[in-house]
C-alpha positions as CSV (number, residue, x, y, z in Angstrom):
1,M,-18.5,8.2,12.0
2,V,-20.0,7.2,8.7
3,P,-23.8,7.3,9.1
4,G,-25.2,3.8,9.8
5,A,-21.8,2.3,10.3
6,T,-20.8,0.1,13.3
7,G,-17.2,1.3,13.0
8,T,-15.2,4.0,11.1
9,V,-11.4,4.2,10.6
10,G,-9.7,7.2,9.1
11,Q,-6.7,5.9,7.1
12,V,-5.1,8.9,5.4
13,I,-5.4,12.7,5.3
14,N,-4.0,15.2,2.9
15,N,-2.9,18.9,3.3
16,S,-6.4,20.1,2.3
17,G,-7.9,18.3,5.3
18,V,-9.6,15.6,3.2
19,I,-9.7,12.2,5.0
20,A,-10.2,8.8,3.4
21,G,-10.7,5.5,5.2
22,V,-13.0,2.5,5.8
23,Y,-16.1,1.8,7.6
24,L,-18.1,-1.3,8.6
25,P,-21.7,-1.2,7.5
26,N,-24.4,-2.3,9.9
27,E,-25.2,-5.4,8.0
28,V,-25.0,-9.2,8.6
29,N,-21.6,-10.5,7.5
30,A,-20.5,-7.0,6.5
31,N,-17.0,-6.3,5.2
32,Y,-15.2,-3.0,5.1
33,Q,-16.2,-0.4,2.6
34,A,-14.5,3.0,1.8
35,F,-15.4,6.6,2.4
36,I,-14.0,10.1,1.7
37,R,-14.7,13.1,4.0
38,D,-14.1,16.6,2.7
39,A,-12.7,19.5,4.7
40,S,-16.3,20.7,5.5
41,G,-17.2,17.3,7.0
42,N,-19.3,15.9,4.2
43,I,-18.9,12.1,4.0
44,T,-19.2,10.1,0.7
45,P,-19.2,6.3,1.0
46,F,-17.9,4.4,-2.0
47,S,-17.0,0.9,-3.1
48,V,-15.8,-0.8,-6.2
49,V,-18.6,-2.2,-8.3
50,N,-19.2,-5.9,-7.7
51,S,-16.7,-6.0,-4.8
52,T,-17.3,-7.6,-1.4
53,L,-14.7,-5.4,0.3
54,T,-13.1,-2.0,-0.6
55,Y,-10.1,-0.8,1.4
56,V,-8.3,2.5,1.2
57,S,-4.5,2.5,1.5
58,G,-3.3,5.8,0.1
59,M,-4.3,9.3,-1.0
60,N,-2.4,12.2,-2.6
61,A,-2.7,16.0,-2.4
62,T,-5.4,16.1,-5.1
63,S,-7.5,13.5,-3.3
64,Q,-6.8,10.7,-5.7
65,I,-7.3,7.5,-3.6
66,V,-5.8,4.1,-4.1
67,G,-6.5,0.8,-2.4
68,I,-7.6,-2.8,-2.8
69,Y,-10.8,-4.6,-3.2
70,Y,-12.0,-8.2,-3.0
71,D,-14.2,-9.7,-5.7
72,H,-16.8,-12.4,-5.2
73,T,-14.3,-15.2,-5.4
74,G,-13.1,-14.4,-1.9
75,V,-9.7,-13.4,-0.4
76,T,-7.7,-14.8,-3.4
77,G,-9.6,-12.3,-5.7
78,V,-7.6,-9.2,-4.6
79,H,-7.4,-6.3,-7.1
80,A,-6.2,-2.7,-7.1
81,F,-8.3,0.5,-7.7
82,M,-7.8,4.2,-8.0
83,R,-10.5,6.8,-7.4
84,S,-10.3,10.2,-9.0
85,P,-11.3,13.4,-7.1
86,A,-14.5,13.4,-9.2
87,G,-15.4,10.0,-7.8
88,N,-14.6,7.8,-10.9
89,I,-13.1,4.5,-9.9
90,K,-10.6,2.6,-12.1
91,A,-10.0,-1.0,-11.2
92,F,-6.8,-2.6,-12.4
93,D,-4.6,-5.7,-12.2
94,I,-1.0,-6.3,-13.2
95,S,-0.6,-8.7,-16.1
96,Q,0.0,-12.3,-15.0
97,A,-0.8,-11.4,-11.3
98,V,-2.8,-13.6,-9.0
99,E,-3.3,-10.6,-6.6
100,T,-2.6,-6.9,-7.1
101,R,-2.4,-4.4,-4.3
102,A,-2.1,-0.6,-4.7
103,I,-0.6,0.9,-1.5
104,G,0.5,4.5,-2.2
105,I,0.2,7.3,-4.7
106,N,2.2,10.5,-5.1
107,N,1.1,13.9,-6.2
108,N,2.0,13.1,-9.8
109,G,-0.6,10.3,-9.8
110,T,2.0,7.5,-9.8
111,V,0.8,4.5,-7.9
112,V,3.1,2.1,-6.0
113,G,2.2,-1.4,-4.7
114,Y,2.9,-5.0,-5.2
115,Y,1.5,-8.1,-6.9
116,T,1.8,-11.8,-6.5
117,D,2.6,-14.1,-9.4
118,T,1.4,-17.6,-10.1
119,N,4.4,-19.1,-8.2
120,G,3.5,-17.1,-5.0
121,V,6.4,-14.7,-5.5
122,T,5.7,-11.0,-4.8
123,H,7.0,-8.1,-7.0
124,A,6.8,-4.4,-6.6
125,F,5.3,-2.1,-9.3
126,T,4.6,1.5,-10.3
127,R,1.7,2.6,-12.4
128,D,2.0,6.2,-13.8
129,A,-0.8,8.6,-14.5
130,Q,-1.0,7.4,-18.1
131,G,-1.5,3.8,-16.9
132,N,2.0,2.6,-17.8
133,V,3.2,-0.2,-15.4
134,A,6.7,-1.1,-14.5
135,S,7.5,-3.9,-12.1
136,F,10.8,-4.3,-10.2
137,D,12.5,-6.5,-7.7
138,E,15.2,-5.8,-5.0
139,P,18.2,-7.8,-6.1
140,D,18.5,-9.7,-2.7
141,A,14.8,-10.5,-2.5
142,G,13.9,-14.2,-2.3
143,T,12.4,-15.9,-5.3
144,G,10.3,-18.5,-3.5
145,D,6.7,-18.7,-2.5
146,S,5.8,-15.9,0.0
147,Q,9.1,-14.1,-0.7
148,G,9.8,-11.0,-2.9
149,T,9.6,-7.2,-3.0
150,F,6.9,-5.0,-1.6
151,G,6.5,-1.3,-2.8
152,W,4.8,0.7,-0.1
153,A,5.2,4.5,-0.4
154,I,6.3,6.9,-3.1
155,N,7.1,10.7,-3.0
156,S,6.8,13.2,-5.8
157,A,10.4,12.7,-6.8
158,G,9.6,9.1,-7.6
159,T,11.6,7.7,-4.6
160,I,10.0,4.5,-3.3
161,A,10.1,3.1,0.2
162,G,9.4,-0.6,0.7
163,F,10.7,-3.9,2.0
164,Y,11.8,-7.2,0.7
165,I,11.6,-10.7,2.1
166,D,14.9,-12.7,1.6
167,S,15.4,-16.4,1.0
168,K,15.3,-17.0,4.8
169,F,12.0,-15.1,5.1
170,V,13.5,-12.1,6.9
171,Q,12.2,-8.6,6.0
172,H,14.6,-5.7,5.1
173,G,13.9,-2.1,4.2
174,F,14.8,-0.4,1.0
175,V,14.7,2.9,-0.7
176,R,14.7,3.0,-4.6
177,D,15.4,6.3,-6.3
178,S,13.7,7.3,-9.6
179,S,16.7,5.9,-11.6
180,G,16.2,2.5,-10.1
181,I,19.1,2.5,-7.6
182,F,18.4,0.6,-4.4
183,A,19.7,1.4,-0.9
184,T,18.9,-1.3,1.7
185,Y,18.9,-1.1,5.5
186,D,17.7,-2.7,8.7
187,G,16.6,-1.2,12.0
188,P,19.2,-1.1,14.8
189,Q,19.7,-4.7,16.1
190,A,16.8,-5.8,13.9
191,S,15.7,-9.4,14.3
192,T,16.8,-12.0,11.8
193,I,14.1,-14.5,12.7
194,R,11.7,-15.7,10.1
195,N,8.8,-13.3,9.4
196,Y,10.5,-10.5,11.4
197,G,12.6,-7.6,10.4
198,T,12.2,-4.0,9.2
199,F,9.0,-2.5,7.7
200,P,9.1,1.0,6.2
201,T,5.6,2.5,5.9
202,S,6.0,6.1,4.6
203,I,8.3,8.5,2.8
204,N,8.2,12.3,2.6
205,R,9.2,14.8,-0.1
206,T,12.9,14.9,1.1
207,G,13.3,11.2,1.2
208,Q,13.0,10.6,5.0
209,V,11.4,7.3,5.7
210,A,9.4,6.2,8.8
211,G,8.4,2.7,9.8
212,W,8.9,0.0,12.4
213,Y,11.0,-3.0,13.1
214,N,11.3,-6.0,15.4
215,S,14.5,-6.1,17.6
216,K,16.3,-9.2,18.6
217,D,14.7,-9.1,22.1
218,G,11.2,-9.4,20.4
219,K,10.2,-5.7,21.0
220,I,8.7,-3.5,18.3
221,H,10.3,-0.1,17.7
222,G,9.6,2.9,15.4
223,F,12.3,4.3,13.2
224,E,13.2,7.3,11.0
225,R,15.7,6.9,8.2
226,K,17.1,10.3,7.0
């Protein structure tokens, strides 16, 4: 438990035993803030300057952390951040984005996530350790409001796991290799109902993907894609 918090959630852990997550301060109208806990149990709370909420979503082997934060304009003011092992925080947005969300980071320091443009369409992106950004879209992703491509996890080979929302608002999984080639898939008997489908959440160094999906009978199932 983070000292003084009313709730603590460990989000991610690396091979060194470092944990990062979020906590809820014991304050009126409090929002989540972030923390890092080293292998000896020492806890360091942190937040992005001038944010109202800081949320951890990924961490790599060197304890670089990525996530999102809200600014004082509210939920629509969503931005990405990266925290170095030394505690330096870099906030960033994708050009022309209304919202930017950093979700994962690999051991090379490449960030994966997604952003929403002014038309409400979502696009995936990578940001390398030098700050170079590349956006991409799965070819079958919808191009309407609340549709698009979501980058979710990346391994050290640069292979990305994510999902896309098609023109009928159904979610499908994808894997994108470092050369930009997509392979798409759905869970067994996955639902084709609006706002349902297949949701990859993680990828390992060999390219195995884990996640979950809604089946046609309305149940939720986990999956592994080898």
